C-alpha positions as CSV (number, residue, x, y, z in Angstrom):
1,X,-1.6,-10.3,6.0
2,X,0.8,-9.2,8.1
3,X,0.8,-6.9,11.4
4,X,3.2,-4.4,11.2
5,X,3.0,-3.0,14.1
6,X,0.4,-3.2,17.0
7,X,-1.0,0.1,18.2
8,X,-2.5,1.0,21.6
9,X,-6.3,1.8,20.8
10,X,-8.0,4.9,21.1
11,X,-11.5,6.0,21.0
12,X,-11.1,8.3,17.8
13,X,-9.4,5.3,15.5
14,X,-11.4,3.4,13.9
15,X,-10.6,-0.1,13.4
16,X,-9.4,-2.2,11.4
17,X,-8.5,-0.5,8.8
18,X,-6.1,-1.9,5.6
19,X,-3.2,0.7,4.7
20,X,-1.9,-1.2,2.0
21,X,-2.2,-4.6,0.0
22,X,-2.0,-6.3,-3.3
23,X,-4.1,-8.0,-6.0
24,X,-7.6,-8.5,-6.3
25,X,-9.4,-10.8,-3.8
26,X,-10.6,-14.2,-5.1
27,X,-13.7,-15.0,-6.4
28,X,-16.2,-16.6,-3.9
29,X,-15.6,-20.1,-3.9
30,X,-13.0,-20.5,-5.8
31,X,-11.5,-23.3,-4.3
32,X,-9.1,-21.8,-2.1
33,X,-5.2,-21.3,-3.3
34,X,-5.0,-24.1,-5.1
35,X,-8.5,-23.3,-6.9
36,X,-7.4,-19.7,-7.3
37,X,-3.9,-20.6,-9.2
38,X,-5.8,-23.1,-11.1
39,X,-8.3,-20.1,-12.0
40,X,-6.1,-17.4,-13.0
41,X,-4.5,-19.8,-15.5
42,X,-7.5,-20.4,-17.4
43,X,-8.7,-16.6,-17.2
44,X,-5.4,-15.8,-18.4
45,X,-5.1,-18.4,-21.2
46,X,-8.0,-17.6,-24.7
47,X,-7.1,-20.8,-25.7
48,X,-7.8,-22.8,-22.4
49,X,-11.1,-24.9,-22.9
50,X,-12.6,-23.4,-19.8
51,X,-11.5,-19.8,-20.3
52,X,-14.9,-18.3,-21.5
53,X,-16.8,-20.2,-18.5
54,X,-14.3,-19.1,-16.0
55,X,-14.8,-15.5,-17.4
56,X,-17.9,-15.3,-17.4
57,X,-18.2,-17.0,-13.7
58,X,-15.5,-14.0,-12.4
59,X,-17.8,-11.3,-14.3
60,X,-15.7,-10.0,-17.3
61,X,-14.2,-7.2,-15.3
62,X,-12.4,-9.2,-13.0
63,X,-8.8,-7.9,-12.7
64,X,-6.4,-10.5,-10.4
65,X,-4.3,-7.4,-10.0
66,X,-6.7,-4.8,-9.4
67,X,-6.6,-3.1,-5.6
68,X,-8.8,-0.5,-4.1
69,X,-8.2,0.5,-0.7
70,X,-11.0,2.4,-0.3
71,X,-13.4,-0.7,-1.6
72,X,-11.5,-3.1,1.2
73,X,-12.2,-0.2,4.4
74,X,-15.8,0.2,3.4
75,X,-15.9,-3.4,3.3
76,X,-14.1,-3.6,7.0
77,X,-15.8,-0.8,8.3
78,X,-19.6,-1.9,7.0
79,X,-18.3,-5.8,8.4
80,X,-17.5,-4.5,11.8
81,X,-20.4,-2.2,12.3
82,X,-22.9,-4.8,12.4
83,X,-24.9,-5.3,15.2
84,X,-23.4,-8.3,17.1
85,X,-25.8,-11.0,17.7
86,X,-26.4,-12.3,21.4
87,X,-26.1,-16.2,21.2
88,X,-28.8,-17.9,23.3
89,X,-27.8,-20.2,26.0
90,X,-29.8,-23.4,27.0
């Protein structure tokens, strides 16, 4: 993620907002950057011995090139609109 410009906060501005992006988010528990690279190799090679297992694990419709801006912003809105938990001090 790269912050290109930081604007002053205003009451009418909904924060945070994604304005652009590329590629799909890696599946949960893929094993970090190196695990994702390995995963991509396996799902893109139908001859790989783990290909079918990886496709089933990620889901048939997983497309590493996909990016849905509205979906990302829906997720950000949902995450940041959750009530904040108060931590108790002993």
